[in-house]
C-alpha positions as CSV (number, residue, x, y, z in Angstrom):
1,M,0.0,0.0,0.0
2,N,1.5,3.3,-1.0
3,Y,1.4,6.5,1.0
4,S,-1.6,8.0,-0.8
5,S,-3.8,4.9,-0.3
6,S,-2.7,4.6,3.3
7,W,-3.8,8.2,3.9
8,I,-7.2,7.6,2.3
9,A,-7.6,4.4,4.4
10,I,-6.8,6.3,7.6
11,S,-9.2,9.2,6.6
12,L,-12.0,6.7,5.9
13,L,-11.4,4.9,9.1
14,A,-11.4,8.2,11.1
15,T,-14.6,9.3,9.4
16,V,-16.4,6.0,10.2
17,A,-15.1,6.0,13.8
18,A,-16.3,9.6,14.3
19,A,-19.7,9.1,12.8
20,P,-22.6,8.8,15.3
21,L,-23.9,5.3,15.9
22,H,-27.5,4.9,14.8
23,R,-29.8,2.4,16.2
24,G,-32.2,0.6,13.8
25,G,-30.5,2.3,10.9
26,T,-32.3,5.7,11.4
27,A,-31.0,8.8,12.9
28,R,-33.0,10.3,15.8
29,A,-33.8,13.9,15.5
30,Q,-32.9,15.9,18.5
31,R,-35.7,18.1,19.7
32,A,-35.1,21.5,21.2
33,P,-36.4,21.6,24.8
34,A,-39.7,23.4,25.2
35,P,-39.3,27.0,26.3
36,P,-39.5,27.1,30.1
37,C,-42.7,29.1,30.2
38,A,-44.5,26.8,27.8
39,A,-43.7,23.9,30.1
40,D,-44.7,25.7,33.4
41,S,-48.4,25.3,34.3
42,N,-48.3,28.7,36.1
43,Y,-47.6,30.5,32.8
44,Q,-50.3,28.4,31.0
45,R,-53.1,29.3,33.4
46,L,-54.6,31.6,30.7
47,A,-53.7,29.5,27.7
48,F,-57.4,28.9,27.1
49,W,-57.8,32.6,26.3
50,V,-55.4,32.6,23.3
51,G,-57.3,32.9,20.0
52,D,-59.4,35.3,17.9
53,W,-62.7,36.2,19.5
54,E,-66.0,38.0,18.9
55,V,-66.9,39.6,22.2
56,V,-70.6,39.9,23.0
57,D,-72.3,41.6,25.9
58,S,-74.8,40.0,28.3
59,T,-77.6,40.5,25.7
60,G,-75.6,38.7,23.0
61,A,-75.0,41.9,21.0
62,H,-71.6,42.3,19.3
63,Y,-69.4,44.5,21.5
64,A,-65.9,44.1,20.2
65,N,-63.3,41.8,18.5
66,Q,-60.3,40.6,20.4
67,R,-57.1,38.9,19.3
68,V,-55.2,37.1,22.1
69,R,-51.7,35.8,21.5
70,A,-49.1,33.9,23.5
71,V,-45.8,35.9,23.0
72,L,-42.2,35.7,24.1
73,D,-42.0,31.9,24.0
74,A,-45.4,31.7,25.9
75,C,-44.0,33.8,28.8
76,A,-46.7,36.4,28.2
77,I,-50.0,37.0,26.6
78,T,-51.2,40.1,24.6
79,A,-54.8,40.9,24.1
80,E,-55.8,43.5,21.7
81,W,-59.5,44.5,21.2
82,T,-61.3,46.8,18.9
83,G,-64.8,48.0,19.9
84,R,-67.8,49.2,17.8
85,V,-67.1,53.0,18.1
86,G,-63.3,53.3,17.6
87,D,-62.5,52.3,21.1
88,K,-59.4,50.1,21.3
89,G,-57.4,48.4,24.1
90,L,-54.3,46.4,24.6
91,N,-53.0,44.5,27.6
92,L,-49.9,42.6,28.4
93,T,-50.3,39.8,30.9
94,S,-47.7,37.4,32.5
95,F,-47.0,35.3,35.5
96,D,-44.3,36.7,37.8
97,G,-42.4,33.8,39.2
98,R,-40.7,35.9,41.8
99,T,-44.0,36.9,43.5
100,G,-46.2,34.0,42.4
101,E,-48.7,36.5,41.0
102,W,-50.0,37.3,37.5
103,R,-49.4,40.9,36.4
104,Q,-51.3,42.9,33.8
105,M,-50.9,46.3,32.2
106,Y,-53.9,47.5,30.3
107,V,-54.0,50.6,28.1
108,S,-56.8,52.0,25.9
109,N,-57.4,55.0,23.7
110,Q,-60.1,56.0,26.2
111,V,-57.8,58.5,28.1
112,P,-58.0,60.4,30.3
113,A,-61.0,58.2,31.5
114,P,-60.3,56.0,34.5
115,S,-60.2,52.9,32.2
116,G,-57.4,54.5,30.1
117,V,-54.5,52.8,31.9
118,S,-54.7,50.1,34.5
119,L,-52.0,48.1,36.4
120,R,-53.4,44.9,37.9
121,R,-52.2,41.8,39.8
122,S,-53.9,38.5,40.4
123,D,-56.2,38.3,43.4
124,P,-54.5,35.9,45.9
125,S,-58.0,35.0,47.4
126,Y,-59.3,33.7,44.1
127,N,-59.1,29.9,43.7
128,G,-61.4,29.5,40.7
129,P,-60.6,28.7,37.1
130,G,-58.7,31.4,35.1
131,V,-57.4,34.4,36.8
132,R,-59.0,37.3,38.7
133,F,-57.2,40.6,38.6
134,I,-57.3,43.5,41.1
135,A,-55.4,46.8,41.3
136,L,-51.7,46.3,41.5
137,V,-51.4,48.9,44.2
138,D,-53.8,48.7,47.2
139,P,-56.0,51.8,47.4
140,P,-55.2,54.5,49.9
141,A,-56.7,54.0,53.4
142,G,-60.3,55.0,53.6
143,Q,-61.0,54.5,49.9
144,V,-63.8,52.0,49.6
145,M,-64.1,51.7,45.8
146,R,-62.6,48.5,44.3
147,S,-62.7,47.0,40.9
148,R,-61.8,43.5,39.7
149,V,-61.7,41.6,36.3
150,T,-62.0,37.9,36.1
151,I,-61.0,35.9,33.0
152,L,-62.3,32.4,33.0
153,P,-63.0,29.5,30.6
154,L,-66.5,28.4,29.7
155,D,-67.6,25.2,28.1
156,G,-67.8,25.1,24.3
157,H,-64.4,26.8,23.9
158,R,-65.7,30.1,25.1
159,V,-64.3,32.6,27.6
160,M,-65.9,35.0,30.1
161,Q,-64.6,38.3,31.2
162,L,-66.4,39.7,34.2
163,F,-65.9,43.3,35.3
164,E,-67.1,44.0,38.9
165,D,-67.0,47.0,41.2
166,S,-67.4,47.2,45.0
167,K,-68.5,50.4,46.8
168,D,-67.9,48.9,50.3
169,G,-64.3,47.9,50.2
170,G,-64.9,44.5,48.7
171,T,-67.6,43.2,51.0
172,T,-70.1,43.0,48.1
173,W,-69.6,43.2,44.4
174,S,-71.8,44.2,41.5
175,V,-71.3,43.2,37.8
176,Q,-70.5,46.2,35.7
177,F,-70.0,44.3,32.4
178,K,-70.1,40.7,31.4
179,A,-68.4,39.8,28.2
180,E,-68.6,36.4,26.5
181,H,-65.8,35.6,24.0
182,R,-66.8,33.4,21.1
183,R,-64.1,32.0,18.8
184,T,-63.9,33.4,15.3
185,G,-60.9,31.3,14.2
186,E,-58.9,28.3,15.1
187,P,-57.4,28.1,18.6
């Protein structure tokens, strides 16, 4: 064997030795691990809300359209809605692993109305499905007005958003707006 053929033999042997071993004659594709938020049930507590929705009021009348998307590798959710009269809103919602709470920032084009900008956190006393949001910052001492928003799944791939107010510091609550979300596209 000459020098040239020896070199080829060594190269071929090195290539074969360095090749990965395959079981059953097929290579197994390596899968990228799921993003941490997508695998964490805390972050997925509002996954039922992701989709395109027609929002109807308690009488069944069209109120708005809403587009809800999981963003940032499922670490957050955006919800953008457009109402009947040019009213628009956008919120960014995510679970805060440091505090164990959900956080939400809501902004609308209805400023300077009180509903123009809201900062909310999940209500630690709520154990039901979905998430209930209350003001991020507790109201000043002596202020008795409270508001809360609950987002919860309904049967038939529907979602309910319930807006409630209290005039007695949270002892009793009255429904201000009840919105049912009906899918307009695929989940």
